[in-house]
C-alpha positions in Angstrom: 7.9 5.7 16.1 9.6 7.5 18.8 13.1 8.5 18.0 14.1 10.2 21.4 16.3 7.4 22.4 19.4 8.9 24.1 22.4 8.8 22.1 24.8 8.3 24.9 26.1 4.6 25.1 28.2 3.0 27.4 31.3 0.8 26.5 31.2 -1.5 29.2 27.9 -2.8 27.9 27.2 -6.2 25.8 26.9 -5.7 22.4 23.1 -6.4 22.3 21.6 -8.4 19.3 19.6 -5.7 17.0 18.9 -8.2 14.4 20.8 -6.5 11.5 20.8 -9.4 9.3 17.1 -10.2 9.7 16.2 -6.3 8.9 18.0 -6.7 5.9 16.9 -10.2 4.7 13.3 -9.1 5.4 13.7 -5.9 3.2 15.4 -7.5 0.4 12.7 -10.0 0.1 10.5 -7.1 0.4 11.3 -5.2 -2.5 11.6 -7.8 -4.8 8.2 -8.8 -4.3 7.1 -5.4 -4.5 8.8 -4.4 -7.6 7.8 -7.4 -9.6 4.2 -7.3 -8.8 4.3 -3.5 -9.6 5.9 -4.6 -12.9 2.8 -6.6 -13.8 0.9 -4.0 -13.0 2.4 -1.3 -15.5 2.6 -3.6 -18.1 -1.1 -4.7 -17.7 -1.7 -0.7 -17.6 0.4 0.7 -20.1 0.7 -2.2 -22.4 -2.2 -4.5 -22.5 -5.3 -2.3 -21.8 -3.3 1.1 -22.2 -5.2 2.7 -20.0 -2.6 3.9 -17.5 -4.2 5.9 -15.4 -3.8 9.1 -12.2 -3.6 6.2 -9.8 -0.9 4.4 -11.6 1.3 7.6 -11.4 0.7 8.0 -8.0 1.6 4.0 -6.9 4.9 4.7 -8.6 5.5 8.0 -6.6 4.8 5.8 -3.5 7.0 2.7 -4.8 10.1 5.3 -5.4 9.1 6.5 -1.5 8.7 2.7 -0.6 12.6 2.2 -2.3 13.9 4.9 0.1 12.4 3.3 3.2 13.9 0.0 1.9 17.1 1.6 1.6 17.1 3.1 4.9 15.8 -0.4 6.1 19.1 -2.0 4.6 21.0 0.7 6.4 19.6 0.4 9.6 20.2 -3.3 9.6 24.0 -3.1 7.8 25.0 -0.3 10.5 23.9 -2.2 13.8 25.8 -5.4 12.4 29.0 -6.2 13.8 30.1 -3.8 16.1 26.7 -3.4 17.3 23.8 -1.1 17.5 25.5 0.8 20.5 28.6 1.8 18.8 26.6 3.4 16.0 24.1 4.4 18.4 23.8 8.3 16.6 23.6 7.0 13.3 21.4 4.5 13.5 18.9 7.0 15.6 19.2 9.3 12.5 18.3 6.5 10.1 15.2 5.8 12.6 14.2 9.1 12.2 14.5 9.2 8.1 12.7 5.7 8.3 9.5 7.4 10.5 9.4 10.3 7.7 9.7 7.9 4.8 7.3 5.2 6.3 4.5 8.4 6.7 5.6 9.7 3.1 4.8 5.9 1.6 1.6 5.3 3.4 0.5 8.5 2.3 1.0 7.9 -1.5 -0.2 4.2 -0.9 -3.7 5.4 0.1 -3.9 8.1 -2.3 -3.0 5.5 -5.3 -5.8 3.6 -3.7 -8.1 6.5 -3.3 -7.5 7.7 -6.8 -8.6 4.0 -8.0 -12.3 4.3 -6.6 -13.0 7.7 -7.4 -11.7 6.4 -11.0 -14.7 3.4 -10.9 -17.2 5.4 -8.5 -20.0 7.0 -9.5 -19.7 10.9 -8.8 -23.1 10.8 -6.9 -22.1 7.5 -5.2 -21.9 8.0 -1.2 -18.9 5.8 -1.1 -17.2 8.2 -3.2 -17.4 10.6 -0.6 -16.7 8.3 2.2 -13.2 7.9 0.5 -12.6 11.6 -0.8 -13.1 12.6 2.9 -11.6 9.8 4.7 -8.4 10.0 2.5 -8.0 13.5 3.1 -8.1 13.5 6.6 -5.6 10.5 6.9 -3.3 12.2 4.4 -3.1 15.4 6.3 -2.6 14.2 9.6 0.0 11.8 9.1 2.4 14.2 6.9 2.1 17.0 9.6 2.8 14.0 12.3 5.8 13.0 10.1 7.2 16.8 10.0 6.5 17.3 13.7 8.4 14.3 14.2 11.5 15.2 11.9 11.7 17.9 13.3 10.7 17.3 17.2 14.0 18.2 18.2 14.9 21.1 16.1 17.6 20.0 13.4 17.1 16.0 12.4 21.3 16.0 12.5 21.4 17.6 15.9 21.1 14.8 17.9 22.7 16.3 21.0 19.7 18.7 21.5 17.5 18.5 24.3 15.0 20.9 22.8 12.3 18.6 22.2 8.8 18.4 22.0 6.9 16.4 25.2 7.5 12.7 24.4 4.3 11.2 25.7 2.1 13.7 23.4 4.2 12.4 20.5 3.1 8.6 21.5 -0.6 9.7 22.2 -0.4 11.2 18.4 1.4 7.9 17.4 -1.1 5.8 18.5 -4.0 7.8 16.9 -1.9 8.0 13.4 -1.8 4.4 13.9 -5.3 3.2 14.6 -6.4 5.8 11.7 -4.2 3.8 9.6 -5.7 0.4 10.6 -9.0 1.8 9.9 -7.5 3.4 6.6 -7.1 0.2 5.3 -9.6 -1.6 6.5 -12.2 0.9 5.2 -10.4 1.2 1.4 -10.4 -2.4 1.4 -14.3 -3.6 2.6 -15.9 -0.4 0.9 -15.8 -1.4 -2.7 -17.3 -4.6 -1.4 -20.6 -3.0 -1.4 -20.5 -1.6 -4.8 -19.1 -5.4 -6.4 -22.2 -7.1 -5.5 -24.6 -4.7 -7.2 -22.6 -5.1 -9.8 -23.4 -7.5 -13.2 -20.6 -9.7 -12.8 -20.0 -13.1 -12.4 -19.7 -15.0 -9.3 -16.5 -16.3 -9.9 -15.4 -12.8 -11.0 -17.1 -11.4 -7.6 -14.7 -14.2 -5.6 -11.6 -13.3 -7.6 -11.8 -9.8 -6.8 -12.8 -10.1 -3.7 -9.8 -11.9 -2.7 -7.3 -10.3 -4.7 -8.8 -7.0 -2.2 -8.1 -8.9 1.1 -4.8 -9.4 0.5 -4.6 -6.1 1.3 -6.6 -6.6 4.7 -3.0 -8.4 5.5 -1.2 -5.1 6.0 -4.3 -3.6 8.1 -3.5 -6.5 10.5 0.0 -5.4 10.5 -0.9 -2.3 10.7 -2.9 -3.5 14.4 -0.1 -5.4 15.7 2.4 -2.3 14.9 0.7 -0.3 17.0 2.0 -2.5 20.4 5.4 -1.8 19.6 5.1 2.0 19.2 6.9 2.7 22.2 10.3 1.1 21.1 11.9 4.0 21.0 11.7 4.6 24.9 13.4 1.4 25.4 16.2 0.7 27.8 19.3 -0.7 26.8 18.8 -4.2 26.9 18.3 -7.2 24.5 14.4 -7.1 24.7 14.1 -3.1 23.8 16.2 -3.9 20.8 14.5 -6.7 19.5 11.6 -4.1 20.2 12.9 -1.7 18.2 14.0 -4.9 14.9 10.4 -5.7 15.3 8.9 -2.1 14.9 11.4 -1.5 11.7 10.3 -4.9 10.0 6.5 -4.6 10.7 6.1 -0.5 9.7 7.8 -1.4 6.2 6.0 -4.9 5.3 2.6 -2.6 6.3 4.1 -0.7 3.0 5.2 -3.5 1.4 2.1 -5.1 1.4 0.1 -2.3 0.5 2.6 -1.7 -2.5 1.7 -5.0 -3.6 -2.0 -5.6 -2.5 -2.6 -1.9 -5.0 -0.6 -3.7 -8.0 -2.3 -7.3 -7.8 -5.7 -5.3 -8.0 -5.4 -4.2 -11.8 -3.7 -8.1 -13.2 -6.8 -9.3 -13.3 -6.5 -9.0 -17.8 -3.4 -10.4 -17.4 -4.5 -13.3 -15.4 -7.4 -13.8 -17.8 -4.8 -14.1 -20.5 -2.8 -16.3 -18.7 -5.4 -18.6 -18.4 -7.2 -18.0 -21.4 -7.7 -21.7 -22.1 -9.8 -22.2 -18.9 -13.4 -23.6 -19.3 -16.5 -21.7 -17.9 -14.5 -18.3 -18.2 -16.5 -15.5 -16.6 -17.0 -14.0 -19.9 -19.2 -16.5 -21.4 -18.4 -19.5 -24.0 -15.6 -19.3 -26.4 -16.1 -18.1 -30.1 -14.0 -19.1 -32.8 -10.8 -17.2 -33.0 -11.1 -14.0 -34.8 -14.8 -13.4 -34.4 -16.2 -10.5 -32.9 -19.0 -10.1 -30.0 -20.6 -7.1 -28.9 -20.9 -6.5 -25.1 -22.8 -3.8 -23.5 -22.0 -1.7 -20.5 -22.9 1.1 -18.4 -20.4 3.8 -19.2 -18.4 6.2 -16.3 -21.6 5.6 -14.1 -24.1 7.8 -16.3 -26.8 5.7 -16.8 -26.0 5.2 -20.4 -25.2 2.1 -21.7 -22.4 1.8 -23.9 -21.8 -0.9 -26.7 -18.2 -2.3 -26.9 -16.7 -4.6 -29.3 -14.1 -7.6 -28.0 -12.1 -9.2 -30.9 -11.7 -13.1 -30.4 -8.1 -14.2 -30.3 -7.5 -18.1 -29.4 -10.8 -18.3 -27.4 -10.1 -15.5 -25.3 -11.2 -11.7 -25.3 -8.4 -9.0 -26.3 -9.9 -5.7 -24.8 -10.1 -2.7 -26.4 -11.0 -1.1 -23.2 -10.2 -2.7 -20.1 -12.5 -4.0 -17.4 -11.8 -2.3 -14.2 -11.4 -4.2 -10.9 -15.1 -2.7 -10.0 -17.9 -2.4 -12.8 -18.8 1.2 -12.0 -23.3 0.5 -11.9 -25.2 -2.5 -13.1 -26.2 -2.4 -16.7 -29.2 -0.6 -17.5 -31.2 -0.5 -20.9 -29.4 1.2 -23.7 -30.1 4.4 -24.3 -30.0 6.8 -27.6 -27.0 8.9 -27.8 
């Protein structure tokens, strides 16, 4: 979003509705849901499966930047409530500048977390791995460079009176490019794993559940596309519609990151879901066995083509996994090889 809004105000202008309470409400609801989902993911990875990985650390970093984005969103909503945005235009503009910056930081962390997960489960020789590496690197580099350019487009971000700024039209064009690239990355990282899932030995039921979880992330892409039409909000005039456009942009930017955080968290919850519904008939892991029994399961380890046997202990007719089955199996199971 552009932050070139003039800092001048007119005392005779009526107070426009900046939709402050609505912005605050959206931020509170979003952070509660995202925090709950991340907590479940960390419980699954850290306690249930003991498979805490690099992607989890990146997601925690994304959540910290998301909390900062939440604080800025709430601060903006509170600032423009009461006496209105015109009275507090300088403060509101400064908040918007940092809001734009942390939106980009959070988007970069979210894409990195998702990419780290895919790199963890994809074969080192797969073309999907190369696509993830190249596309994510380009996205993060472009997004972060643009974030710093926008933040310092007029020099010191706190110097709102400065007129020595970069060309606004050029910045708007770069914003549209970033938004389009963001939407493309959302769809790419949502749909690309499907090309792997349907080549695995997952049951149809399990494949369906995995795809449904992944498609939650597509909602973030839908918001990315809609958000493009509000990118010129910073250049809106001092009218009710202009401030409503800014409010929509802030809310959409916030929920785009929030849904991304939620979707990535949900992707790791299959072990928890299996435990909750452990008594459900027709488990994707076959018929139940007596409590305390063990069952060998052969899987292809790390995409090496070597089948490794794991033993799962049955507890209350559900498998308690000693090693987490990832959202995406690495490859089809292959004949066992002598190790």
